[in-house]
C-alpha positions, 0 to 999 in steps of 0.5 A: 117600821118608820114613818115621817108623819108618825114618830114611834118610841118603845119604852123599856124598863130597867126593872119592874116597878120603876115608874114606866107607866107613870113616865109613859103617861107623862110622855103621852100627855106632854106630847098631847099638849104640843098637839092640843088642837089635833085629836088624832096625834098621840097614841099609846100601846101596851102590847100585853099587860101583866095585870088583869085590868089595864088602864092606860093614859086614855084622857087628854086626847091620848088613844090607848090600847092594850092587845093582850092582858094577863087574863086574856084566854086567847093563846097566840104564837110569837109570830101572831103577837108581832103581826098584831102589833104591826097591824095595830101600828099600821092602822094608826099610821093610816088614820093618824094626823100628819104629825103624830106620836106613838108610845109602846110600853113594854111590861116588866124589865127588858128580859121579862118574857112575853106570854109566848115565853120569849124575852121582850128584848128579843121579842120586839127586836124585829120591829127595831123601834127607837127606845126610851129606857126608864132607869131604876132610882132605887137602891141597886138601880145604877147596876140594873139600869146599866145592865138593862142598857147593855142588854139593849145595846147587845141587840142593836137597839137605838136608845134615844133617851133615858128617864129616871125618877129624881130620888134625893136619897140615892141620887142615882141620876147623878152617876148615871147622867155622867155615865150616859153622857159619855155615850152621848145619850140624854138622861133626864131626871124627873120629879118622883111621883107622889106616894099612893094615898088611901083615899081614892079621890085624894090619890087621883087629885095628887096624881093629876096634879103631878102630871100637870106639873111634870107636863107643864099643863094649864099654867101649873107651877113647875118646869114641865121637864117632860116637854124637853124630853118630847122635843128631844125625841122629836129631834132624834126622829128627824135626825134619823130620817135625815141620816137615812135620806142622805146615805145614798149620796154620801155613799156614792161620793165616798165608797168603792164597792167590790164587784160593782161597775160604778159607771152603771150604778144608776145614781142614788136609787141604785144604793140599798140603804140597810137600816138594820137586819134581823133574822132573814131580812134587811130593813131597807130604806124605801127610796120609792116612798121617801119623796112621795108622802102626801097629805089626804084631804082630811089632813092625814098622811098616807101610811107608807113605811120608809123601812121595808123588810127585804129577804136576804136572798144571797145570805149576804154573800153566802155567809149567813147561817142563823140569820142576822142579829142572832142573840147567842152569836152576839153574846159569844162575840161580846164575851170574847171581846170583853175577855180577850179583845185580840191577842197574839197567836204564834207560840200562844194559845187561848181557849176559843181557838183551841176549842175550835181547832179540837172540834174541827179535828175530832167532831167536825169535818176533819174527823178521821183524817186531819191532824192540824188546823191553820187559822187565817182571816178569810176564804181566799187567804185560806186557799192561799195557805192550802196552795202553799202547803200542797205545792211545798209537799209535792215539790218535796215528794217529787224533787226535780233533778234539774231545779231546786225545790223553790224554783220548780213551776208546779201548776194545779189541776182543777175544774172550769168555772172554779173560783177560789178567791181574789188574792193572786195565788188563789186567782192563779189557781183558776182558769182565766175568766171574768174574775181574773183575766183583767188583773195584770199580775194574773197568770194561769197556773194549771189545767182545768177540766170541763166538769159534767153538771147536775140539773133537774130538767122537766122533772128529771135529774140529768147529768150532762156536759156540752163538751164533745171530748167524751167521745174521744175517750171511748173504746170497745170495752165500755158499755154506754148503756144509759149514757148518750154521747154526741157532738153536742156532748154527754147526757145521762138521765136518772128518772124517778122520784129518787133520781136525784138521790141516785146521782149523789149515791157515789159509791153505788155509781162507782162501777157504772159505765159513766165512771169508766168513761170519766176514768178514761177521759181523765187519765188520757187527758192527764197523760197528754198534759204530762207526756206530750205537753211537758206540764208538771202539777203540784195539787188537785184543787176542787170545790166539792159538789157546787162551784158557786161564783162560777155560776152555781155549777152543781158538778157531778159528784161521781166525776169529782170522785173519779178525778180524785182517785185518778190523781191519787193513783198516778204517782208515776205520772207526777214523778215523770213530769219532774224527771223524778223517781216515783216515791217509795212504796209506789206500785205501777202495776196497781190498776187505777183507781184502786190504790192503797196509800203507803199508810193511812196518813200519807197523801198519795199522787198529788195533795188534794185540796177541797175548797169548802169555803162556800159549800161546807158546814151544812150549806148543802144539807150535810156537814161536808161534801166529803160525805157525798164524795166518800173520800177525804182531802189532804187539805180543806178550807172553810170560811163564810158560814163558819162564824154564823155570818158575823165576821171573817175567819177561815181555817185550813185543815191539814193531814199530818203528812202535809204538815210534815213537809214544813217540819225541820230545824230551820225557820225558813222551812216553816210555814211563813204565812200569817195575819195580824189577827190570826185566830182572833178570839172573837171569831173563834168564840163565835165559830164555837157557838155556831157549831153548837147551834148547828148541832141543835138544828141537826139533832132537834130542828123540827124544820129540818126534820120536816124538810127531809121528810118532804124529800123522802128522807126519814132517817136522822143525821147521825153525826157520831158514826165511825169512819168508813173503811174506804181509803181516804174516806171522811171520818163523818158519816155518809148522808142518807140522801140529798135534801133541801129546805126548798120544797121538792114539788116546787123545784120540779114545777120550776124545772118545767117552766119554758124560761128555765134550762134546769134547776137545782136545790140542795140544802139552803141553795136554790139555783135556776139556770135560765135559757139565755143565748148570752149565758155567763156571768155578764148575762142580765137574765137572772137580774130581770128574773129576780126583779120580777120575783121581787115585784110579785112578792111585794104585790102578793102581800095581803097588807100594802103597809108591810110589803115583803121585798127581796134583795138579791145578787144576780149571777149571769143567767143563774137566778139563785136564792139562799136561805140561812140554816134556820129560815122558817118554812113559811118564809120559803113558801112565800118566796116559792109562791112568787117564783112559780107564778112567773 
């Protein structure tokens, strides 16, 4: 909350009994002296008091309020507590004069709990108010003051000033002045308050005299040192406003954004200035109001906050898992930074990296199939690494009689609409499109199937494809019951309340006519590519379940499973492409898609890469999409959500047989790929904390339990199940059904809207595909749609002082919203309400 006309500072204490209320009163009185002719300019708020009777600085034109006291019988939640504070600030902003100040005094020390049990340092964080810290002048006060400051610092607070009593015996202010000067924070030592006197009248007189001297009132002898503090706080307020106002222009002058055409930005109003972020919200500088503040006829400024909360609708490019500014994530990062900083990794190890790797292999997505983990810095490079691993393994498995291994051109098999990153190799593993076709070095290396997709249309789960290629795969042995084929494509409906769960019951669909159709189509296509076109391949690369950047494409999981099975069953075909003999153990009489791999660990056919950079780690409601496909990859890439949305880190999980392709006695045969910041301890420590928090959500999360119940799933997620007996099955359990944090009735209702082609929701993701003749990444319909949602959201809030905004990233004709794993249901219901009325 930020106003031009109302400077707000909250006051924290390094401990109890450090003089917080005395100095808060002195600040208030000094401020009132500056505005002595204005009766509505100085305000003091005590959100809650530990004492039974509150008495604040109510004299000298200071308006004092305490919202809750120790003996208050009312019981409130944390949200109600914050709402009451916000409403009180809003009331002050509406009624105060044009140049006013508000001091909010906390109770006890920075970690003293509120009545709801939350430490104050966390309880007030979402307000993000500039802070004055009252230091401790007593024995041990240097340590407690610095500790309190660091607690505020770790949570991102702006500390504008530090005040401390000038105790002549311990002289803590001398050390602390130098300490905080190095951090460019002003510390002011204030004369100590007089001791409490037994006679009430004498005590009141001595206290009043102290304030008059400290505040420089009525010609009292003294330096009025508190006046300079007030002036400093006024200056810091102006500097913050000036910085925020200047940032759009400075950004346009200096920054080159990714995925932005700067020629159509539209000037300063196109720049979102994020002052802070907490939970699911950005606190953004309000361009609309920064030049519109006017003065009412009674002299009071209109109450328009310059900071507006905006829901982070893209989860900050799909990275957020526990919201911004999560204190435990921040603590994990700080701990590792303090213990290690960054250390070299080759032929070395450290606890955060080793703990992460072992978790991924034994309790995480690699359970039951992976044996090694390669760490890198982001999803794109993680995919580059996986591609190098897969292609090397395939080249060694199928040696060409014409070319050495290093000269064999092996492409990938993938899906249209895929996206694996922006590095050259990752781009080459995708079909040419908007992301890569304009890149001069890009060259398509592979073949990409048009995948059937899943969507809810008019309340019914539908698997469909616009391609007419399916009819060519038909023969008289296929029963097409339930599958509609025409020149317009393929369509299969799954009616009923459990229709969507039926779509994702891959094992139950493996014997269906659609599975047979997929098998024939895939087999015929691959045989044509190899035997007629002379193509050679080295890997299958897919984004399981959901292809994000390609347009939030929910792929039919049955198609992906059959594709994996066919690719793994055709070692003869991949050997034929390179004029190589099939590998030992291959039985050409074994019908597809039934195969046993030569042994449990050995990959078969081609190496299979799952790109779960976006879709993994509960983004879609389950630990890994492999749980739905009921088959594991040979290589798996994770990133984004891995570190709780805090910083870059990627992992590439590998089976032992893929690792074996790089085993030898020559260094040139090793995996010669690395990064200066490989396995950086901060990222690994944060990832470990993220897995810990994920476990709490999965096993104890009430919001998750309620959301799963709404989708008709009563069973808990069992993360300790034994691996399936299915060949190549993942070591993690099969989910009991698909679900989402988004309400199922809302999803169904949206699917009936005339502007909607289809809608899908899994886990944290909501994707609405709009009817648009110009479908694709460059379409503008989703931006227009989400702009309307944002407007509706702002206008539907009960209090105009605190509008709830929406930040989003348009994706062609697909309007998507994405939550964190722990986004409160009440927030999602607000968003759903804004969508459904359009």
